[in-house]
The first five atom37 places (N, CA, C, CB, O) and aatype in JSON, in Angstrom:
{
  "aatype": [12, 3, 11, 11, 11, 5, 10, 9, 6, 5, 9, 11, 19, 19, 10, 2, 8, 10, 6, 2, 2, 18, 15, 2, 11, 9, 16, 15, 7, 0, 10, 5, 10, 9, 18, 11, 1, 18, 11, 3, 0, 10, 3, 9, 10, 6, 2, 3, 11, 3, 9, 11, 3, 9, 2, 9, 19, 7, 7, 9, 1, 0, 18, 10, 3, 15, 18, 15, 3, 18, 6, 2, 14, 10, 10, 7, 6, 12, 8, 11, 0, 6, 11, 10, 18, 5, 16, 10],
  "atom_mask": [
    [1, 1, 1, 1, 1],
    [1, 1, 1, 1, 1],
    [1, 1, 1, 1, 1],
    [1, 1, 1, 1, 1],
    [1, 1, 1, 1, 1],
    [1, 1, 1, 1, 1],
    [1, 1, 1, 1, 1],
    [1, 1, 1, 1, 1],
    [1, 1, 1, 1, 1],
    [1, 1, 1, 1, 1],
    [1, 1, 1, 1, 1],
    [1, 1, 1, 1, 1],
    [1, 1, 1, 1, 1],
    [1, 1, 1, 1, 1],
    [1, 1, 1, 1, 1],
    [1, 1, 1, 1, 1],
    [1, 1, 1, 1, 1],
    [1, 1, 1, 1, 1],
    [1, 1, 1, 1, 1],
    [1, 1, 1, 1, 1],
    [1, 1, 1, 1, 1],
    [1, 1, 1, 1, 1],
    [1, 1, 1, 1, 1],
    [1, 1, 1, 1, 1],
    [1, 1, 1, 1, 1],
    [1, 1, 1, 1, 1],
    [1, 1, 1, 1, 1],
    [1, 1, 1, 1, 1],
    [1, 1, 1, 0, 1],
    [1, 1, 1, 1, 1],
    [1, 1, 1, 1, 1],
    [1, 1, 1, 1, 1],
    [1, 1, 1, 1, 1],
    [1, 1, 1, 1, 1],
    [1, 1, 1, 1, 1],
    [1, 1, 1, 1, 1],
    [1, 1, 1, 1, 1],
    [1, 1, 1, 1, 1],
    [1, 1, 1, 1, 1],
    [1, 1, 1, 1, 1],
    [1, 1, 1, 1, 1],
    [1, 1, 1, 1, 1],
    [1, 1, 1, 1, 1],
    [1, 1, 1, 1, 1],
    [1, 1, 1, 1, 1],
    [1, 1, 1, 1, 1],
    [1, 1, 1, 1, 1],
    [1, 1, 1, 1, 1],
    [1, 1, 1, 1, 1],
    [1, 1, 1, 1, 1],
    [1, 1, 1, 1, 1],
    [1, 1, 1, 1, 1],
    [1, 1, 1, 1, 1],
    [1, 1, 1, 1, 1],
    [1, 1, 1, 1, 1],
    [1, 1, 1, 1, 1],
    [1, 1, 1, 1, 1],
    [1, 1, 1, 0, 1],
    [1, 1, 1, 0, 1],
    [1, 1, 1, 1, 1],
    [1, 1, 1, 1, 1],
    [1, 1, 1, 1, 1],
    [1, 1, 1, 1, 1],
    [1, 1, 1, 1, 1],
    [1, 1, 1, 1, 1],
    [1, 1, 1, 1, 1],
    [1, 1, 1, 1, 1],
    [1, 1, 1, 1, 1],
    [1, 1, 1, 1, 1],
    [1, 1, 1, 1, 1],
    [1, 1, 1, 1, 1],
    [1, 1, 1, 1, 1],
    [1, 1, 1, 1, 1],
    [1, 1, 1, 1, 1],
    [1, 1, 1, 1, 1],
    [1, 1, 1, 0, 1],
    [1, 1, 1, 1, 1],
    [1, 1, 1, 1, 1],
    [1, 1, 1, 1, 1],
    [1, 1, 1, 1, 1],
    [1, 1, 1, 1, 1],
    [1, 1, 1, 1, 1],
    [1, 1, 1, 1, 1],
    [1, 1, 1, 1, 1],
    [1, 1, 1, 1, 1],
    [1, 1, 1, 1, 1],
    [1, 1, 1, 1, 1],
    [1, 1, 1, 1, 1]
  ],
  "atom_positions": [
    [[-32.68, 43.73, -30.16], [-32.61, 42.39, -29.6], [-33.21, 42.1, -28.19], [-31.24, 42.05, -29.56], [-32.56, 41.41, -27.41]],
    [[-34.43, 42.59, -27.85], [-34.61, 42.71, -26.14], [-33.93, 41.67, -25.11], [-36.2, 42.54, -25.79], [-33.47, 40.86, -25.92]],
    [[-33.58, 41.17, -23.82], [-32.84, 40.63, -22.74], [-33.38, 39.41, -23.24], [-33.05, 41.11, -21.18], [-32.54, 38.78, -23.86]],
    [[-34.49, 38.88, -23.17], [-36.05, 37.71, -22.95], [-35.23, 37.04, -24.23], [-38.33, 38.46, -23.3], [-34.49, 36.06, -24.13]],
    [[-35.55, 37.86, -25.61], [-35.36, 36.36, -26.87], [-33.18, 36.34, -26.96], [-36.49, 37.13, -29.44], [-32.5, 35.62, -27.69]],
    [[-32.68, 37.4, -25.95], [-31.25, 37.19, -26.39], [-31.62, 35.52, -25.38], [-29.7, 38.72, -25.76], [-31.64, 34.39, -25.88]],
    [[-31.75, 35.71, -24.53], [-32.0, 34.85, -23.26], [-32.29, 33.49, -23.57], [-33.14, 35.36, -22.41], [-31.77, 32.48, -23.11]],
    [[-33.34, 33.63, -24.56], [-33.98, 31.92, -24.64], [-32.87, 32.01, -26.49], [-36.79, 31.65, -24.77], [-32.7, 30.92, -27.04]],
    [[-32.56, 32.68, -26.85], [-31.57, 31.76, -28.2], [-30.11, 31.06, -27.47], [-30.86, 33.18, -29.74], [-29.49, 30.03, -27.73]],
    [[-29.84, 32.47, -26.16], [-28.72, 31.67, -26.07], [-28.5, 29.96, -24.54], [-27.56, 33.13, -25.84], [-27.69, 29.23, -23.98]],
    [[-30.17, 30.38, -24.68], [-30.0, 28.13, -23.6], [-30.39, 27.47, -24.89], [-31.8, 27.33, -21.73], [-30.13, 26.27, -25.03]],
    [[-30.94, 28.08, -25.76], [-31.0, 26.91, -26.93], [-29.9, 26.62, -27.38], [-31.75, 27.17, -28.12], [-29.75, 25.59, -28.04]],
    [[-28.67, 27.64, -27.08], [-27.17, 26.91, -28.02], [-26.98, 26.29, -26.96], [-25.64, 27.87, -28.67], [-26.53, 25.16, -27.15]],
    [[-27.12, 26.53, -26.05], [-26.5, 25.92, -24.44], [-27.17, 24.11, -24.54], [-27.5, 27.14, -22.59], [-26.78, 22.96, -24.36]],
    [[-28.49, 24.92, -24.98], [-29.46, 22.82, -25.45], [-27.99, 21.75, -26.17], [-31.39, 23.02, -27.73], [-27.17, 20.89, -25.86]],
    [[-28.72, 23.02, -27.84], [-28.03, 22.3, -28.56], [-26.39, 21.62, -29.0], [-28.43, 22.78, -29.16], [-25.9, 20.68, -29.62]],
    [[-26.04, 22.69, -28.3], [-24.14, 21.52, -27.71], [-24.4, 20.14, -26.34], [-22.45, 23.21, -26.42], [-23.96, 19.01, -26.15]],
    [[-25.17, 20.9, -25.77], [-25.98, 19.62, -25.04], [-26.07, 18.67, -25.83], [-27.38, 19.82, -24.56], [-25.26, 17.76, -25.99]],
    [[-27.42, 18.9, -26.56], [-27.51, 17.57, -27.62], [-26.67, 17.02, -28.53], [-28.38, 17.67, -28.42], [-26.6, 15.83, -28.8]],
    [[-25.7, 18.34, -29.22], [-24.67, 17.49, -29.56], [-24.01, 16.79, -29.96], [-24.5, 17.27, -29.46], [-23.84, 16.09, -30.95]],
    [[-23.28, 17.24, -28.34], [-21.82, 16.47, -27.55], [-22.44, 15.82, -26.41], [-20.44, 17.63, -26.89], [-21.42, 15.3, -25.96]],
    [[-23.13, 15.56, -25.82], [-23.14, 14.81, -25.39], [-24.82, 14.31, -25.13], [-22.25, 15.08, -24.55], [-25.56, 14.78, -24.26]],
    [[-24.97, 13.88, -25.53], [-26.08, 12.97, -26.02], [-26.34, 11.45, -25.17], [-25.7, 12.66, -27.62], [-27.33, 10.73, -25.13]],
    [[-25.3, 11.35, -24.69], [-24.69, 10.35, -24.28], [-24.88, 10.34, -22.79], [-23.39, 10.37, -24.74], [-25.76, 9.81, -22.12]],
    [[-24.34, 10.71, -22.61], [-24.22, 11.83, -20.99], [-25.32, 12.16, -20.1], [-23.84, 13.38, -21.3], [-25.35, 12.03, -18.88]],
    [[-26.69, 12.86, -21.3], [-27.32, 13.97, -20.37], [-28.64, 13.16, -19.81], [-27.77, 15.55, -21.3], [-29.78, 13.57, -19.57]],
    [[-28.06, 11.87, -19.7], [-29.7, 10.89, -19.33], [-30.28, 10.88, -17.98], [-29.54, 9.16, -19.53], [-31.39, 10.71, -17.46]],
    [[-28.13, 11.35, -17.36], [-27.12, 11.06, -15.34], [-26.39, 11.76, -15.24], [-26.09, 9.71, -14.79], [-25.55, 12.01, -16.1]],
    [[-26.51, 12.49, -13.72], [-25.56, 12.85, -12.79], [-25.56, 14.43, -13.51], [0.0, 0.0, 0.0], [-26.52, 15.09, -13.92]],
    [[-23.9, 14.8, -13.48], [-24.4, 17.13, -13.92], [-24.89, 16.87, -14.93], [-22.98, 18.77, -14.35], [-26.08, 17.18, -15.01]],
    [[-24.43, 16.41, -15.81], [-24.85, 16.76, -16.84], [-26.92, 16.43, -16.87], [-23.78, 15.91, -17.93], [-27.69, 17.39, -16.82]],
    [[-27.41, 15.03, -16.94], [-28.97, 16.44, -16.05], [-29.1, 16.76, -16.03], [-29.63, 17.11, -15.37], [-29.32, 17.36, -17.08]],
    [[-29.41, 17.36, -14.78], [-29.32, 18.33, -14.41], [-29.33, 19.87, -15.13], [-28.54, 18.02, -13.88], [-30.12, 20.76, -15.44]],
    [[-28.29, 19.63, -15.15], [-27.68, 21.38, -15.98], [-28.89, 21.27, -17.42], [-25.15, 21.33, -16.88], [-29.7, 22.15, -17.72]],
    [[-28.66, 19.84, -18.19], [-29.75, 20.12, -19.59], [-31.04, 19.86, -19.12], [-29.53, 19.07, -21.03], [-31.84, 20.14, -20.01]],
    [[-31.87, 19.24, -17.61], [-33.08, 19.56, -17.11], [-33.79, 21.56, -17.3], [-32.77, 19.0, -15.44], [-34.71, 22.3, -17.65]],
    [[-31.96, 21.38, -16.54], [-32.86, 23.58, -15.78], [-32.67, 24.09, -16.63], [-32.15, 24.92, -14.38], [-33.57, 24.91, -16.82]],
    [[-31.62, 24.1, -17.68], [-32.28, 24.85, -18.98], [-33.41, 24.37, -20.52], [-31.01, 25.26, -19.57], [-33.82, 25.01, -21.49]],
    [[-33.58, 22.8, -19.99], [-35.29, 23.04, -20.8], [-36.48, 23.86, -20.44], [-36.05, 21.82, -20.82], [-37.34, 24.44, -21.08]],
    [[-36.04, 23.58, -18.36], [-37.32, 23.86, -17.92], [-36.62, 25.93, -18.21], [-37.84, 22.94, -15.85], [-37.69, 26.46, -18.54]],
    [[-35.96, 26.64, -18.23], [-35.68, 28.09, -18.51], [-36.66, 27.98, -20.1], [-33.63, 28.55, -18.63], [-37.83, 28.37, -20.13]],
    [[-36.17, 27.57, -20.94], [-36.57, 27.59, -21.97], [-38.05, 27.24, -22.64], [-35.79, 27.06, -22.28], [-38.48, 27.45, -23.77]],
    [[-38.95, 26.28, -20.9], [-40.12, 26.61, -20.98], [-40.87, 27.93, -20.54], [-40.52, 25.74, -20.52], [-41.93, 28.42, -20.92]],
    [[-40.14, 28.23, -19.82], [-39.91, 29.27, -18.89], [-40.66, 30.32, -19.59], [-38.38, 29.61, -18.57], [-41.82, 30.64, -19.85]],
    [[-39.32, 30.76, -19.79], [-39.61, 31.92, -21.14], [-40.12, 31.87, -22.02], [-38.86, 32.34, -21.79], [-40.51, 32.99, -22.38]],
    [[-40.58, 30.47, -23.17], [-41.37, 30.37, -24.23], [-43.07, 30.48, -23.88], [-40.95, 29.04, -24.87], [-44.02, 30.73, -24.62]],
    [[-43.01, 30.26, -22.74], [-44.02, 29.97, -21.42], [-44.54, 31.59, -21.22], [-43.02, 29.21, -19.72], [-45.48, 31.53, -20.43]],
    [[-44.39, 32.5, -21.48], [-44.54, 33.23, -20.53], [-44.48, 33.19, -18.32], [-45.62, 33.45, -21.16], [-44.8, 34.2, -17.7]],
    [[-44.2, 32.35, -17.85], [-44.17, 31.61, -16.35], [-43.46, 33.01, -15.57], [-42.97, 29.82, -16.26], [-43.52, 34.18, -15.92]],
    [[-43.04, 32.63, -14.84], [-42.19, 33.86, -13.98], [-41.03, 33.27, -13.82], [-42.75, 34.37, -12.46], [-40.82, 32.34, -13.04]],
    [[-39.9, 34.0, -14.87], [-38.8, 34.27, -14.46], [-37.78, 33.63, -13.8], [-39.0, 34.96, -14.01], [-36.81, 32.96, -14.18]],
    [[-38.46, 34.19, -12.07], [-37.99, 33.39, -11.33], [-38.22, 32.25, -10.93], [-37.91, 33.75, -10.71], [-38.03, 31.81, -9.8]],
    [[-38.62, 31.74, -11.79], [-38.66, 30.05, -11.54], [-37.38, 29.84, -12.55], [-40.4, 29.04, -12.13], [-37.24, 28.85, -13.27]],
    [[-36.73, 30.62, -12.47], [-35.02, 29.86, -13.91], [-34.76, 29.16, -12.59], [-33.02, 31.35, -14.86], [-35.16, 29.62, -11.52]],
    [[-34.02, 27.94, -12.71], [-32.84, 27.74, -12.05], [-31.44, 26.85, -12.71], [-33.35, 27.1, -10.87], [-31.05, 25.71, -12.46]],
    [[-30.63, 28.4, -14.13], [-29.93, 28.01, -14.41], [-28.28, 28.34, -13.97], [-30.38, 28.06, -15.31], [-27.23, 27.76, -14.24]],
    [[-28.64, 29.76, -13.02], [-27.8, 29.13, -12.32], [-26.66, 28.61, -11.31], [-27.78, 29.09, -12.63], [-27.13, 27.98, -10.36]],
    [[-25.62, 28.72, -11.32], [-25.06, 27.85, -10.66], [-24.34, 26.37, -11.65], [0.0, 0.0, 0.0], [-23.5, 25.49, -11.44]],
    [[-25.15, 26.74, -12.66], [-24.58, 25.52, -13.65], [-23.1, 24.55, -14.56], [0.0, 0.0, 0.0], [-22.76, 23.45, -14.99]],
    [[-22.6, 26.25, -14.36], [-21.36, 26.31, -14.4], [-20.22, 25.28, -13.52], [-21.27, 27.57, -14.11], [-19.5, 24.42, -14.01]],
    [[-20.32, 25.63, -12.27], [-20.62, 24.71, -11.08], [-20.57, 23.89, -10.94], [-21.32, 24.57, -10.64], [-19.74, 23.16, -10.4]],
    [[-21.61, 23.73, -11.49], [-22.07, 21.83, -11.94], [-21.58, 21.03, -12.14], [-22.6, 21.36, -12.85], [-21.45, 19.86, -11.78]],
    [[-21.15, 21.91, -12.97], [-20.38, 20.98, -14.24], [-18.68, 21.03, -13.9], [-20.73, 21.84, -16.09], [-18.15, 20.01, -14.34]],
    [[-17.78, 21.88, -13.3], [-16.75, 21.98, -13.16], [-16.99, 21.1, -11.92], [-16.18, 23.28, -13.25], [-16.09, 20.31, -12.21]],
    [[-17.45, 20.63, -10.84], [-17.4, 19.8, -10.0], [-17.56, 18.52, -10.34], [-18.08, 20.1, -9.24], [-17.04, 18.0, -9.35]],
    [[-17.76, 17.99, -10.74], [-17.96, 17.17, -11.59], [-16.97, 16.67, -12.7], [-18.89, 17.6, -11.99], [-16.72, 15.49, -12.44]],
    [[-16.41, 17.0, -13.66], [-16.07, 17.6, -14.91], [-14.44, 17.62, -14.34], [-16.98, 19.22, -15.37], [-13.69, 16.67, -14.13]],
    [[-14.26, 18.75, -14.2], [-12.89, 19.85, -14.5], [-12.08, 20.09, -14.85], [-12.38, 20.2, -14.16], [-10.98, 20.23, -14.32]],
    [[-12.69, 20.32, -16.59], [-12.57, 20.84, -17.91], [-12.76, 21.75, -18.19], [-13.02, 20.48, -18.62], [-13.82, 21.96, -18.79]],
    [[-12.11, 22.51, -18.01], [-12.44, 23.67, -17.38], [-12.34, 24.84, -18.88], [-11.24, 23.96, -15.93], [-12.76, 25.97, -19.1]],
    [[-11.31, 23.47, -19.93], [-11.3, 24.57, -21.55], [-12.42, 23.99, -21.92], [-9.91, 24.45, -22.99], [-12.23, 23.42, -22.99]],
    [[-13.89, 23.83, -21.39], [-15.02, 22.89, -22.93], [-15.74, 24.45, -23.02], [-16.72, 20.91, -22.33], [-16.27, 25.31, -22.32]],
    [[-15.4, 24.15, -24.29], [-16.0, 25.28, -25.12], [-17.93, 25.99, -24.67], [-15.94, 24.45, -26.87], [-18.46, 27.0, -25.15]],
    [[-18.47, 25.13, -23.75], [-20.0, 24.8, -23.1], [-20.05, 25.7, -21.69], [-20.24, 22.89, -22.69], [-21.03, 26.03, -21.02]],
    [[-18.45, 25.98, -21.49], [-18.51, 27.01, -20.21], [-19.1, 28.23, -20.27], [-17.27, 27.39, -19.76], [-20.13, 28.54, -19.68]],
    [[-18.37, 29.01, -21.07], [-18.49, 29.87, -21.95], [-19.88, 30.21, -22.27], [0.0, 0.0, 0.0], [-20.47, 31.23, -21.91]],
    [[-20.44, 29.04, -23.13], [-22.32, 29.08, -23.87], [-23.14, 29.34, -22.51], [-23.09, 27.12, -24.76], [-23.88, 30.32, -22.6]],
    [[-23.17, 28.44, -20.81], [-23.77, 28.9, -20.18], [-23.05, 29.94, -19.37], [-24.33, 28.04, -19.7], [-23.72, 30.12, -18.34]],
    [[-22.11, 30.62, -19.37], [-21.63, 31.75, -18.71], [-22.25, 33.02, -19.14], [-20.26, 31.81, -18.86], [-22.44, 34.02, -18.45]],
    [[-22.66, 32.75, -20.97], [-23.59, 34.21, -21.09], [-24.7, 33.61, -21.04], [-23.52, 35.26, -22.45], [-25.06, 34.17, -22.07]],
    [[-25.68, 32.91, -20.75], [-27.04, 32.42, -20.54], [-26.84, 32.75, -19.66], [-27.61, 31.24, -20.68], [-27.6, 33.67, -19.34]],
    [[-25.91, 32.42, -18.7], [-25.94, 32.43, -16.18], [-25.98, 34.74, -16.36], [-22.53, 31.25, -14.61], [-26.92, 35.29, -15.79]],
    [[-24.77, 35.81, -17.23], [-25.49, 37.13, -17.37], [-25.99, 37.43, -17.82], [-25.31, 37.87, -17.47], [-26.3, 38.5, -17.29]],
    [[-26.84, 37.24, -19.22], [-28.49, 37.91, -19.85], [-29.52, 37.4, -19.07], [-29.0, 37.44, -21.53], [-30.62, 37.95, -19.08]],
    [[-29.14, 35.65, -17.88], [-30.53, 35.71, -17.52], [-30.69, 36.92, -15.9], [-31.04, 33.81, -17.23], [-31.73, 37.41, -15.45]],
    [[-29.29, 37.07, -15.38], [-28.97, 37.8, -14.55], [-29.33, 39.47, -14.93], [-27.63, 37.42, -14.32], [-29.63, 40.23, -14.01]],
    [[-29.29, 39.86, -16.05], [-29.63, 40.93, -16.43], [-31.32, 41.68, -16.37], [-29.12, 40.75, -17.6], [-31.77, 42.82, -16.26]],
    [[-31.91, 40.27, -16.51], [-32.69, 40.72, -16.39], [-34.28, 40.48, -15.24], [-32.58, 40.69, -17.47], [-35.21, 41.28, -15.31]]
  ]
}
């Protein structure tokens, strides 16, 4: 599987995690920002737009600045997505 497809799948994992576990919190604050960035990234990738417009790097920091929950499995999934994006 190529890197772009891997990134699309990883972004979907992050979005599913956010939607399933934080549906009441993704409408405001840091989680809303993270959710919007990942939704925008998915749109960019699926519609062959310029990948330079993807802005998911830094989402982990934004989450930790707001929640300080270092053990959250979401962070591992976000880390995978950021690493895949950086390899594109």
